[in-house]
Structures are given as C-alpha cells and as structure tokens.
C-alpha positions as CSV (number, residue, x, y, z in Angstrom):
1,M,-61.0,31.5,-10.6
2,E,-57.4,32.0,-11.7
3,W,-57.8,33.8,-14.6
4,H,-60.9,36.5,-13.4
5,G,-58.0,36.9,-10.3
6,C,-60.8,35.6,-7.6
7,E,-59.2,34.5,-4.5
8,P,-60.2,31.0,-3.3
9,D,-61.3,30.6,0.1
10,K,-61.1,27.6,2.7
11,E,-64.7,27.0,2.2
12,I,-64.6,27.2,-1.5
13,S,-61.5,24.8,-1.1
14,D,-63.9,22.1,0.8
15,M,-66.2,22.0,-1.7
16,V,-63.9,20.9,-4.5
17,G,-62.5,18.7,-2.2
18,L,-65.7,17.2,-1.5
19,V,-67.3,17.7,-5.5
20,F,-63.7,16.2,-7.0
21,G,-61.9,14.4,-3.7
22,Q,-59.0,15.5,-1.8
23,W,-56.1,14.5,-4.0
24,N,-56.8,15.1,-7.1
25,F,-55.6,18.1,-10.0
26,A,-58.3,20.2,-9.1
27,S,-58.1,20.0,-5.2
28,K,-54.3,20.2,-5.7
29,K,-54.2,23.4,-8.2
30,M,-56.6,25.1,-4.7
31,K,-54.6,24.3,-2.2
32,R,-51.9,25.4,-4.2
33,M,-53.8,29.0,-5.4
34,M,-54.5,29.0,-1.6
35,Y,-50.9,29.2,-0.7
36,W,-49.0,30.9,-2.7
37,R,-51.8,33.8,-3.7
38,M,-51.5,34.8,0.0
39,K,-48.2,35.1,-0.1
40,L,-48.1,36.6,-3.4
41,R,-50.8,38.8,-3.5
42,H,-48.4,42.2,-1.8
43,S,-45.5,41.9,-4.3
44,N,-44.1,43.8,-7.0
45,P,-42.9,41.6,-10.1
46,F,-41.5,45.1,-11.8
47,V,-37.7,46.1,-10.5
48,D,-37.2,49.3,-9.6
49,R,-34.5,50.6,-11.5
50,R,-33.5,53.5,-9.4
51,D,-32.1,50.8,-6.8
52,I,-29.5,49.5,-9.3
53,E,-28.8,51.7,-11.9
54,G,-25.4,53.1,-12.1
55,K,-24.1,50.8,-9.1
56,Q,-21.8,48.0,-9.1
57,L,-23.4,45.5,-7.7
58,R,-21.6,42.2,-6.6
59,P,-24.0,39.5,-7.7
60,S,-24.7,38.3,-4.1
61,S,-25.7,42.0,-3.1
62,L,-27.8,41.3,-6.2
63,A,-29.6,38.3,-5.5
64,K,-30.2,39.9,-1.8
65,W,-31.7,42.2,-3.4
66,A,-34.0,40.1,-5.2
67,M,-34.8,37.9,-2.4
68,K,-36.0,41.6,-0.6
69,M,-38.7,41.6,-3.4
70,I,-40.1,37.7,-3.1
71,C,-39.6,37.2,0.7
72,R,-42.5,39.9,1.0
73,D,-42.9,39.2,5.2
74,P,-42.5,42.5,7.5
75,G,-40.1,40.4,9.6
76,T,-37.9,38.4,6.9
77,V,-34.8,38.2,7.6
78,I,-32.2,38.1,4.8
79,Y,-29.2,35.9,4.6
80,E,-25.6,35.5,2.8
81,W,-23.0,33.3,3.1
82,L,-20.0,33.1,1.7
83,T,-18.1,29.3,1.2
84,D,-14.9,30.9,1.1
85,E,-15.2,32.0,4.6
86,L,-17.2,29.0,5.6
87,E,-14.0,26.4,3.9
88,N,-11.1,27.1,3.4
89,R,-11.9,27.2,-1.2
90,K,-10.3,29.0,-3.8
91,E,-13.6,30.0,-5.8
92,K,-15.7,32.7,-4.2
93,T,-19.4,31.5,-3.6
94,W,-22.3,32.5,-2.2
95,I,-25.8,31.6,-0.9
96,V,-28.4,33.6,0.2
97,C,-31.3,33.0,2.2
98,G,-35.0,34.6,3.4
99,Q,-36.4,33.2,6.7
100,S,-39.3,34.6,7.6
101,P,-39.9,34.4,11.5
102,M,-42.6,31.5,11.3
103,Q,-40.0,29.5,9.9
104,Q,-36.9,30.3,12.1
105,R,-39.3,29.2,15.1
106,L,-40.4,25.7,13.0
107,I,-36.8,24.7,12.6
108,E,-36.2,25.6,16.3
109,R,-38.6,23.3,17.1
110,H,-37.4,20.8,14.4
111,P,-35.3,18.2,16.5
112,I,-31.4,18.3,16.1
113,D,-31.0,14.5,15.8
114,K,-33.8,13.8,13.3
115,P,-32.6,15.2,9.2
116,L,-34.4,17.9,7.7
117,Y,-35.4,17.7,4.0
118,V,-36.1,20.0,1.0
119,N,-38.0,18.6,-1.8
120,G,-38.2,19.6,-5.4
121,P,-36.5,20.3,-8.4
122,F,-35.9,23.8,-8.5
123,T,-32.1,25.2,-7.1
124,V,-34.1,27.8,-5.2
125,Y,-36.4,27.5,-2.6
C-alpha cells in the first residue's frame, strides 16, 4: 500500500488487526500510516526559494518558516521563545513550537498537578 500510494482506512486497519494481531509489525505500520498520511497529505516538501532568497534571516526565522511547512493544519499557531528573555543567559538560544487548536485544547484539559511526558529519541517533536 505504501509503495503504490494507497490510503489506508479504518476497515483495512481492522482487517490487518484481525489477521495479524493488534501488536505486531503490520498493525503498527498500518496505524502509523493512517496517522501520518492524513497529516502529511497536503504538505509541500519543496522549498519556495522566493521566500528566503536574498533575505538575511535569523536561524529562528528559518525555523519558524520550516515549522509553517511542517504544520499544515489551518489553525496552527507558531510560537517563538527566546531563552535570553526567559532567563538571564549569555547565549542566545530559541525554541520554535507549533500547536494546532486540538493540541491546545488537550493541553488545557491536562491536570496541572500531573506531569506531561513527551517520549521519543528525536530533538524535533
């Protein structure tokens, strides 16, 4: 399916789960395909060079521009935090974050007294 550009749906996922089981490689792959293909269906992997050519952009501005390409949800809000504003630091570091309205609602509903963990070996989430 992946090699031929077919979009999996819930029915196919259920059939794969019934045939192979819920926690094997095929089922996990199907669930990942269903999640990521829907998110990346309308994304544009190509850079529009007109947006950045001839401009002196800071690295944080380039990161915001890249986040706009990655987060293709229409209501996504992109934030930039400069750590030298947050604390008295000598080095100028920054964090760029994009949140969809659904993610914002989930974070608002999360209890304040419980920690929120982000699992993964990657530096970009």
